[in-house]
N, C-alpha and C positions, 0 to 999 in steps of 0.2 A: 499479673492480671488486674485490670482496672475494675474498681467497684463503683456502684451507683448508689446515691442516696438522694432523698427529696431535696428540692431547693432550686433556685434559679428560675429563669423565665419559662422554661419548659416543664417545670415541676420536678426535675431530677438533676443531680449533679454527680460528677465522677470523683471518686477518691482513689488514691494510689493503693498498691498492694499492701497487705498486712493490716488493713483497717476493717473493722466489722461494718457491714452494711446495715444501717438502721432506717427503716421505712415508716414514716408517720403519715397516716391517711389524710391529715389536715392539709398536707402539701399537694394533694392530688389535683391536677388541673381540671378545668371544667369538662373537657371532653372525656377525661378519664372517669370523672364522677358519673357521667351518663352511662358509660360502658359498665362501670361498677354496678349501677342499679339494674341494668339489663341482665348481666350475668348472675347477679344475686337472685333476681326474680326467677330465672331458669333453674338455679340450684335449689331454691326454696321449693319450687314446684316438683322437681324430680328427686330432691333429696341429695344428701352428700354421699356419693358412691365410692366404691373401692377404686374406681378409676382415678380419683383425685389423689389418693395415697400412692397409687402407682405412678402418677404423673410427677409428684414431688420426689419420689424415690428415684425415678429415671433421671430427672434433672440433677439431683444431688450427685448421682453416679457420674454423669457426664462432666459436671463441674469439678468433681474430685479427680477425674482422669485428666482434666486440663490443668489443674493446679492442686497439688497435694495439700496445700494449706487452706483449701476451700472449707468454709463452715457456713451452715445455713444462716441466713441473715436474721437479725432480731427485728421483729415487727412490733411497733408501738401501736397499741389500740386503746381506745377509750373504754372505760369500765362498762359502758352500756352496749358495746358492740357484741353482736351474737357470735356464736361459734362459726357459723357459715361465713360471716363477714371477716373474721380473723383468718380463716382458711383462704378466703379470696385474696387477702393482702399477702399472705405467705406465698401463694402461687404466683401472684403478680410480680412480686419482688424477685423470686427465684427465676421466673421466665425472663424477666428483664435482664438479669445478670447473665443468663445463658445466651441471650441474644447478642449482648456486647461481646462475650467471649467468642462466639461463632463468627461475628463480623471481623474481629481482630485476627482470626486464625482460619482463613479460608481453606488452606491445604488440610489442616486437621479436621475441619468440618467435612470436607469431601471424603476423607478416610472414615469418618464416623457417620456418614450420611444415613445409613440404615437405622442406626440407633436414634438419630435426631428425627428422622421421619416418624418413627414410632412415638416419640414424644409429641410431635406435631399433631398426630391423630388423637391423642388423649386430651389435647388442650381445647377447651371450648371458649377460650378468651377472645378468639377471633381478632388477632392482631397480626401485624407484619413482622413481629420481633423474631420469629423463628423462620418464617417463610423466606424473607428477603436474604438473609445470610446463606440459607440453603441453596437458593437460586444462584447467588453469586459464586457458590462453591461448585455446584454440579450442573448448573444450567437451567434455564426456565422450562425448556421442553421436557427435560428429565423429571423435574418436579411435577409438572402437570400429568405426565404419563403415569407416575406413581399414584397420584391422586385418583386418576381415572380407573386404574387397576383396582384400587381399594373400593371404589364405588360400584364396580362391576362384580365384586366378590359378595355373593349372597350370604356367606357365612359370617360376615362382619357384624358387630354390634351396631344397633341403630344410632347410638350416640357418636360412634366413630365415623359412620357415614355422614352424619350431619357435619361433623368437624372437617371432614375431607372436602365436602362441598363448599363450606365457608372459606376454607384455606385457599381454594382456587380463585377467590376474589382478589387475593393479593398477587397471584400469578398474573392476573389480567392487569393489575395496576403497576406492576414492577417495571422500573426503568433502571439502566445503569446509573451509578452515582454521578458520573460525569455528565450525563444527560440531564439529570435533575439540577446539577449545578448550572448548566447552560440555561435552563428555564428560568432560574432565579436571576441569572445575569441578563437575560432578555428583558425581564421586568425592570431591573435596575437601569437598563439602557433606554427605557422609555416605552417598551412594548406594552400595550394596554388591551389589545384584542387578540383572539386566537390566531387570526391570520398574521398579525404582526409578530407573534411569538414564533409561528411556523417559519416565517420569512427569516427571522434572526437565526433559528436553528439551522435552516438550509445553508446559510452563509458561514456558520461557525462549526458545524457538526462534522466530525471525521467519519468516514465510512464504517470504521470498526465499532462506532458507538451505536449502530443500529441494533435494536432489540431482536432476540432470536424469534423467528416466526413460529407461531403456535396455532395459527388460524385453522389449520386442517384438523386439529385435535378437538376443538370446541364442540362440533356436532356430536362426536362420540361422548363427550362429557355431558352434553345436554340430554342425550338418550338415557345415560345411566341415572342422572338425577330425576328425570321424569318417571322412570321405572320405579324408583324408590318412592316418589310422591304418590304414585298410583297404588303401589303395593302396601304401603304402611297405612295404619289407621290412627296414627298419633298426630293430633292437631298441631302441637308445638313443633314437631319435626317438619310437618308440611309447611307451616308458616316460615320456618327458617330456610327450607330448601327451595321454596318457590322463586326466590330471587335468582337462583343459579341457572335456570333454563327458560327459554322463551316458549310461548304457547302457540306460536304461528305454525300452521301445518307445513308451510313452505320450507321450514327449517329441518324437516324430517323426511326420510324416505317413505315411499308409499306403504311398505310393509309395516311401518310403525304407526299407521293410522289409528289402530285400535287404542294405543296408549294415548295418543293426542286426544281422541274422543273421550276417553275415560278421565283424563286430566281436566279437560274442559268442563265435563259434567260435574266433577268435584268442585271446581272453582265457581261455577254458576250456582251451585247449591249453597255456597257460603261466601257471598260477595263481600261481606264485611271483612273477612280475613284474607281473601285472595283477590282483592281489587287490583293490586299491582300486576298480578299475572294476567288478569283480564284486560287491563289497560295497555298491555304490550310494552311495559317498561322493565322487563326482566330479561335475564340471560347474560351470564358472563361471556364476554367475547362477541356478543351480538350487537349489531348496529341498532341502537334504540332511537 
């Protein structure tokens, strides 16, 4: 099983089996630094919960099942780093390793999909590292259906609902690896506009590269997210989940009008936090 350590143009590099993974925060790329600040801010506000211990434990068990020689990576931190920061780095490195393992073993990933989905719900890192290999293993539609079922379950912890809503962003963004390669090839061939890229794809894309349609599932997803937005009174949860659903009444059935009205009232009462929702620039799977 390949291991990852910091270094290289992307901020990480791969090592062969049998070597410990050492993660040094000074190597984190710029985008990762911003993500680090955002996640640390949320964890500082909400505190370090039991879910993080459970997340690390589940990741360790999955990696141990995939490779009996797996050992939790050594994380190098500066002396002034806080405990929350150290835990962040530990989770980041472990999730990154799990993502590589799942990508390398799609059949194994499919067989363990329920366990992997449980890890995904515990993870508030909001990255594609677990979502993409799970989609590759069991399908885009199956993953979105699982996320929707979670969002519709009123018994779920609020943090898990947040994580499920945010994971759906990567379902929207996902494309087959070959299609992503073709997009890069289009640019290399001289395509500079969206229409030029589309033209290149039409002439080079095989029918089987089409992404699985999930458009009919998004309205159900939006309704579930709007219900949570209206029902909860946690500002941080509302701020995170507002990006997942549109506010336009035309996106919802008539019988859902009371929720649309309530969500609109909440957003209008706090325009500083919900300006995106009011501007109409939200909703995964929605044409903005």
